[in-house]
N, C-alpha and C positions, 0 to 999 in steps of 0.2 A: 082772404080774398073770397069774394062771392063766387059761388059755383054757377057757371054759365052753361046753358043747355043749347045745343044745336041739333037739328034733326039729322036722321040717318041719310036722307036724300042730300042734304047740304054737305055732309061728310063725303058722300060719293062724289059730288061735284068738285069739292076741294081737292080730293085725291086725284081725280082724273086730270084736272087742269094742272095740278102740281107735278104729276109724272111727266107731262109734256115739257113744261119749263123751257130751258134753253135748248133742249134737244129738238124742239119743234122746227128750228131753222138752222141750227149749227151742226149737230152731231152727225148728220148724214155724211159729211165730208170725211170725218175721221174713220167712220165705219167702212166707207168705200176705199179709203187708202190702205186699210189693213186686209179686208176680206174681198176687195175688188167687186166683181159682179154678184158675189154671194153675200153682200152686206145685209140684205133683207133676211137671210137665214140666220145671221148673227143676231139680228133683232129678235127673232123668234126664240133662239136659244136663251138670250138674255131674259126674255119674258118668262120662259119656263123656269129658269133658275130663280128668277125674281119671286115666283110664287112661294118658294121656301123662305125667302127673306121676309115677305109680307106675313107669312104664318108666324115666324119668329117674333116679329114686331107686335102683331096683334095679340099673340099669346102672352107675351111679356106684359103688355099693357093691361090685359084682362086680369092679371094676377093681383094688381093693385088699382082697383077702379077709381079710387079717389086721389091718385097720385099722378103727377106729371113725370116725364122721363128723368128730369133732373132730381126730383124727389125720390124716385125709385133707385137711382144710382147711389144716392146718399144712404138710403135705407138698407140696401144690400151690401154696400162696400164700406160702410162706416162713416162717421162724421168727418174724419180728416182725409183718409184716402179717397172716400167717396166725394168729398168736397173738391179734392184736387182733380179727379176725373171729370166731375161735373163742370169745373172751371174750364177744362180743355174742350169739353163739348160746347160750352158757351163761346169760347174763343173761335171754334170752328164756324159757328153761326155768325160771329162777328166778322170773320173773313169772307164768308159766303155771300152775305147780303150786298156788300159793295161790288162784288164780282158781277152780279146780275145787272146792277146799275151801269157798270162800265160797259157791258155788252150793248146796252141800249144806246149809250153815247157814241160808242164806236160804230155801231150800225148806221145811225143817222148822219154822222159826220162823213162816213165813207160813201154812203149811197145818195144822200139828199142835200146835206148842208155842210159841204167841205170847208166853208169859211167861218162856220160857227164853232166856237170853242166847245169841246165836249162837256166841259164843266157846266155850261148853261143848261144843256139837256139833262145832265145828271141831277142838277138842282131841282129842275121842274119835276122830274120823275120821282125823286126822293121826297119832295113835299107831298106828293100824292100818297106815297107809302106811309109817311108819318101821319098825315091826316086820317087815313084809313084806320090805322091802329088806335088813334085817339078816339075814334068813333066806337071801336070795340070789335071783338071777334064775331059777335052776333051779326052785326051789319056786314062784315066781310063775308061771312058764310052765306047770307042771303044774296049778296052781290054775285058770288061765284055760282050760286044755284041758277041764276039767270044767265050768266056768262057761258056756262057749259052748253046751253042750247045754241047760243050764238056761235060758239066755236065749232060745234058739230055741224051745223047747217053750212057755215062758210067753208069749212074744210071739205065736206062731202061735195059741195057745189064746185069747188076749185078742182078737186080730183076728177070729177065727172067730165068737166070741160077739157081736161088734159088727155082723156082717153083717145082722141083721134091722133095724138102724137106718139102713142106707145109703139115701141119697136121691141118685140119679144126676144129678138136675137141678142139684145143688150144684156140679158141675164143667162144666156146659154153659152157653153154647156154648164150645167149646175155642178158645183163642187169640183171644178176643173183643177184647183190647186189643193184639194183635200180638205179635211176637216179642221186642221190646225189653224189656218188663217181665220176661219169662221169663229173658232173659240177665242182667239186673240182679240178679235174685234168686239166680241160680246162683253168683255170686261169694261172697256171705256163706256159702253152703253149702260151697263149696270151702274157705273159711277155717276152718271147724270140722271138716270131715270128711277133707279130702284133703291140703292143704298141711302140716298138722301131722304127717303120716306120715313126714316126713323124720327125726323123732326116733327112729323105729324103726331108722334106720341106725346108731344106737349099739348096737343088738342084732344087726342083720344087716349083713354076713355073718359078722362075727368070731366069733359064737357058733353058727353053723350048720354042720352036717356036710357037706351037699351044697348048694352054692350054686345050681346050676341048678334043683333042686327047690325051693330056698328062694324063688327068684323066683316060681315058680308058686304057692307057698303064700301069699306076700304078695298076689299078684294075686287069688287065689280068696278070701282073707280080706277083701280090699277089696270085692269084688263082693258077698259075703255081708253085710258091714256096710252097704253102700250100698243093698242090697235092703231091709234093715230100715228105713233112713231114708226111702226112697221110699214104702214101704208106710205108714209112720207119717204122712207128710205127706198122702198120698192119702186115707187113712182119716179124718184130721182134716177134710179138705175135704168128703168124702162124708157124714160123720155130723154134724159140727158146723156146717159151712158156712164160707165164707171170713171173714165178719165176726167171728164168735165166735172162730175160730182166730187171726185177726190181733190181736184185742184181749185174748187170754188170756195170762197170764204163763207158765203151764205147760199148753199145749194138749193134749199127749198124756196128761198126768195127768187133765185134764178129760175127755178122750175116754174114758178107762177107767171113769169114773163113769157112763157111759151104758150100761154092761153091765147089763142087767136082763131076765132070762128067767124069767118067772113070779115067784115069791117065793123061789125056791130059789137060783138063780144070780144074784147081784147084788153090787155094791160089791166088785169084784175089783181095785181100783186098787193093791192091795198087789203084784200081779204086776208092774205097770209100775214101781212104786217100786223093787222088787228089781232089775229089769233095769237101771234107771237108775243105781242105786247101784253095781252091778257095773261098768258102763261108765265111770262117773265115777272109781271106784277105779282102774280100768285106766289112764285118762288121767293121773291124779295120780301113780301109781306110776312111769310111764315118763317123764314130765316130770322128776320128782324123780331118777330113776335117771340120766337123761341129764345132769342138772345135777351130781350128785355124781361120776359117773364122768368126765365131761368136765373138771370142775375138777381132779380128781385127776391126770388125764393132762396137763393144762396145767401143773400145778405139779410134775409128775414124782413124784407119790406112788405108793408101791407098792401100797397097799390103799385103795380108795375108801371102804370101810366105816368107816374111822376118822373120816371127816367127815360121815357120815350123821346122827349125833345132833345135833351143833351146827347143821348146816344145817336139820335138821328143826325145831329150836326156833325158828330164824329164820322158817321157813315157817309155823309156827303163829302167830307174831306178825303176819306180813304177811297171813295169811288174814283177819284181822279189819279190816285197814285198806286192803286192796288197792283196794276201792271205797268211796267216801263213802256212797253210797246206791244204790237200784235205778236211778234215772234216770242216774246217772253210769255204772253198769255197762252199761246198755242203749246209751248213747252210745259207750262204749268198744268194746263188742262189735260194733257196726254200723259205726262210723266209723273207729276206730283199729286194732283188732285185725286186720281183713282185710288192711290195707296192711302192717302189721307182720309178720304171719306169711308173707305171700307173698314177702317179701324173703329169708326163710330157707328157705321151703318150695318155692320155684320159681326165683327169680332167682339165688340163690347156687348151687344145684346146677347150673344151666345155665352159670353163670360157671366153675365148677370143671371142667365137661366141656370147655368151650372152652379153658381153660388146659391141660388134659390133652392135648387134640388138638394144640394149638400146640407143646407140648413134644415130643410124639411126632413131629410133622412136622419140627421142628428136629433132633431126634435122627437121623431118617432121612436128612436132607440134610447131616449132619455138623456141625450147630450144637451149641451147648452147651445142656444141659437144666438 
């Protein structure tokens, strides 16, 4: 496969948009239900812990500049066991991509088009994802470089227009229920914002010109993305209050409906919808990219684009059956997904680093690697 190069600024944009993902509109409810009015503190805790995760991911990637995550797994864990672990990572990506498509279909059928089958929306969104990957990662990177500016402008404008609705008493008293609920709420936040960033190791560092600057780009992108998440959760609590936020299916979308300045500036929820669609598109694209590229490398295929279309058709089918209903989806997202993603987004990278250090130590002492 030809080595592709993307700029560090493009990597920053990809990371920032990726971190927001589904969290940009959904995760506030879960955080508020666990940490109540201190949900915004949970987001800060998640961000701080996430810095460790980002360091692990970038350090691991930097050890093998010409290898993707799937290739690093096989290199460190061996052909057979490494192949088994890599297969499970690819399976995780296979499960993840249809999830995001399901979110899109569920949102639009619930909020705007109740009489339209969600599969119709899923197919349209999936086609965009498939076409994007056929154009290549370079085009996708340039696209998100532009999208990041659009997201930041729309998000900041929306939040500024909501400031007249702020009620500071909604987040007081701080830490009323202690630190434990805050820590409990930070874990699901990490599961949607931070642990999945390991998928970006299919892009970094193999496609990056300068690895050192690439690490900084991922870090800065992560901080930008988490700043958006923290602000979203804080504004939901300040404007809507904990009870409404926790009981809302799409709290950030509901928050945007509160924009009402006179009779001129009102009903600007389209801003939030556009931001969310871009971030969901980012997540879907990179989960699907990791799936196709990883499978191609596992099967020793020369060009991963040859399997994009067949895997894309499977993705479309699974997007309609990945969840039985909303209750099943909520249980999966809160009970199963966090434990599933932490195994690939934290435990496995740490294991790979330990194996690397052991092999390095054995090599220095004259042992076999």
